[in-house]
C-alpha positions as CSV (number, residue, x, y, z in Angstrom):
1,X,-18.5,-19.6,100.3
2,X,-21.9,-19.6,99.3
3,X,-20.8,-21.0,95.9
4,X,-18.9,-24.1,97.6
5,X,-22.0,-24.8,100.0
6,X,-24.2,-24.9,96.7
7,X,-21.5,-26.9,94.6
8,X,-21.3,-29.4,97.5
9,X,-25.0,-29.5,98.5
10,X,-24.1,-28.5,102.1
11,X,-26.0,-26.0,104.6
12,X,-23.5,-23.2,105.4
13,X,-24.9,-22.7,108.8
14,X,-24.3,-26.2,109.8
15,X,-20.5,-26.2,109.0
16,X,-18.9,-24.6,112.1
17,X,-16.9,-26.9,113.9
18,X,-17.2,-29.8,111.6
19,X,-14.7,-31.6,109.9
20,X,-14.4,-31.4,105.6
21,X,-14.3,-35.1,105.7
22,X,-17.5,-35.4,107.7
23,X,-19.1,-32.8,105.4
24,X,-18.1,-34.0,102.0
25,X,-18.5,-37.6,101.7
26,X,-17.0,-39.9,99.1
27,X,-13.4,-38.2,99.0
28,X,-10.7,-40.3,97.3
29,X,-8.4,-42.1,100.1
30,X,-5.5,-40.2,98.3
31,X,-7.1,-36.7,99.6
32,X,-6.5,-37.7,103.2
33,X,-2.7,-38.0,102.4
34,X,-2.9,-34.7,100.9
35,X,-4.2,-33.1,103.9
36,X,-1.6,-34.8,106.1
37,X,1.0,-33.5,103.6
38,X,-0.5,-30.0,103.9
39,X,-0.3,-29.8,107.5
40,X,3.3,-31.1,107.2
41,X,3.9,-28.0,104.8
42,X,3.5,-29.6,101.3
43,X,0.8,-28.0,99.2
44,X,-0.6,-30.3,96.2
45,X,-3.2,-29.7,93.3
46,X,-5.3,-32.1,91.7
47,X,-6.8,-31.1,88.0
48,X,-9.3,-34.1,87.5
49,X,-10.5,-35.2,90.8
50,X,-13.6,-37.3,91.5
51,X,-16.2,-37.5,94.2
52,X,-18.9,-39.8,94.5
53,X,-22.0,-38.1,95.9
54,X,-24.2,-39.9,98.4
55,X,-26.8,-40.2,95.5
56,X,-24.2,-41.7,93.3
57,X,-23.6,-39.2,91.0
58,X,-19.8,-38.5,90.1
59,X,-18.5,-35.0,89.9
60,X,-15.2,-34.1,88.6
61,X,-13.3,-31.4,90.5
62,X,-10.1,-29.3,90.2
63,X,-9.0,-29.0,93.9
64,X,-5.9,-27.7,95.7
65,X,-4.5,-28.1,99.4
66,X,-2.1,-25.7,100.9
67,X,-0.7,-25.2,104.5
68,X,-2.3,-22.4,106.1
69,X,0.2,-20.6,108.4
70,X,-0.4,-18.5,111.4
71,X,1.3,-14.7,112.0
72,X,4.6,-16.7,113.2
73,X,4.9,-18.6,110.1
74,X,3.7,-21.8,112.2
75,X,1.4,-24.3,110.2
76,X,-1.9,-23.7,112.0
77,X,-4.4,-25.7,109.5
78,X,-4.9,-26.3,105.7
79,X,-6.8,-24.4,103.1
80,X,-8.6,-26.3,100.4
81,X,-10.1,-24.9,97.3
82,X,-12.3,-27.0,95.0
83,X,-14.0,-26.1,92.0
84,X,-16.6,-28.7,90.4
85,X,-15.7,-29.0,86.7
86,X,-18.3,-31.9,85.7
87,X,-20.4,-29.6,83.5
88,X,-17.1,-28.0,81.6
89,X,-16.0,-31.7,81.1
90,X,-19.5,-32.8,79.6
91,X,-19.3,-29.7,77.4
92,X,-16.0,-30.7,76.0
93,X,-16.7,-34.0,75.2
94,X,-19.8,-33.0,73.4
95,X,-17.6,-30.6,71.5
96,X,-15.2,-33.1,70.8
97,X,-17.7,-35.6,69.6
98,X,-19.6,-33.1,67.3
99,X,-15.9,-32.2,65.8
100,X,-15.3,-35.8,64.9
101,X,-18.8,-36.1,63.0
């Protein structure tokens, strides 16, 4: 989606045929295990994932990976959704700090 491309700083025209792991650098190692589990039929979700960007910035994400099945029910790939939650986390910390003072 356009939002995903904007959130991850990716040119959408250059995605076709590329692996997600090559497009989004700095993925935690446990994500690769989650991809493998999804390809074996098991979905997973992470409420507070972190990704370190190429420029050193750290973003927080809510992410979910699920198996993608074809018309016969066979696993044909995986679906990954991710929402950058860095700004929401920053605002929550600011509000918590203000409430304490």
